[in-house]
C-alpha positions in Angstrom: -79.0 -53.9 -11.8 -75.7 -55.6 -11.3 -75.5 -59.4 -11.3 -74.5 -60.9 -8.0 -71.0 -62.3 -7.9 -70.9 -66.0 -6.7 -67.4 -67.3 -6.1 -68.6 -70.9 -6.2 -69.7 -70.6 -9.9 -66.0 -70.0 -10.8 -63.9 -72.7 -12.3 -62.0 -74.7 -9.7 -58.6 -73.2 -10.6 -60.0 -69.6 -10.2 -61.5 -70.5 -6.8 -58.2 -72.0 -5.7 -56.4 -68.7 -6.6 -59.0 -66.6 -5.0 -58.8 -68.6 -1.7 -55.0 -68.4 -1.8 -55.0 -64.6 -2.3 -57.6 -64.3 0.5 -55.3 -66.2 2.9 -52.2 -64.3 2.0 -53.5 -60.8 2.2 -53.5 -60.4 6.0 -49.9 -61.5 6.6 -48.7 -59.3 3.7 -50.7 -56.4 5.1 -49.2 -56.8 8.5 -45.7 -56.9 7.1 -46.4 -53.8 5.0 -47.8 -52.0 8.0 -44.6 -52.7 10.0 -42.5 -51.6 7.0 -44.5 -48.4 6.7 -44.0 -47.6 10.3 -40.2 -47.9 10.1 -39.6 -46.7 6.5 -42.5 -44.4 5.5 -42.5 -43.6 1.8 -45.4 -42.7 -0.4 -45.2 -46.0 -2.2 -45.4 -47.9 1.1 -48.4 -46.0 2.2 -50.2 -46.5 -1.1 -49.3 -50.2 -1.1 -50.7 -50.6 2.4 -53.9 -48.8 1.3 -54.3 -51.2 -1.6 -53.8 -54.3 0.6 -56.2 -52.8 3.2 -58.8 -52.3 0.5 -58.4 -55.9 -0.7 -58.7 -57.2 2.8 -61.8 -55.2 3.5 -63.3 -56.4 0.2 -62.7 -60.0 1.2 -64.0 -59.4 4.7 -67.2 -57.9 3.5 -67.5 -60.6 0.9 -67.5 -58.2 -2.0 -65.1 -60.6 -3.7 
């Protein structure tokens, strides 16, 4: 059985960086989506998928 991940048990510096990343993912994902629409390359699509996965993980509180 996996141990439950509690973000509040982390050291303060780690919680700070986690919160910062959580707040920055959506604007970066929107920018990457617009960039992918205008200049679609394989790298842009993969990068958008990574950011979407990170956003979903934060939204569903997996991280």
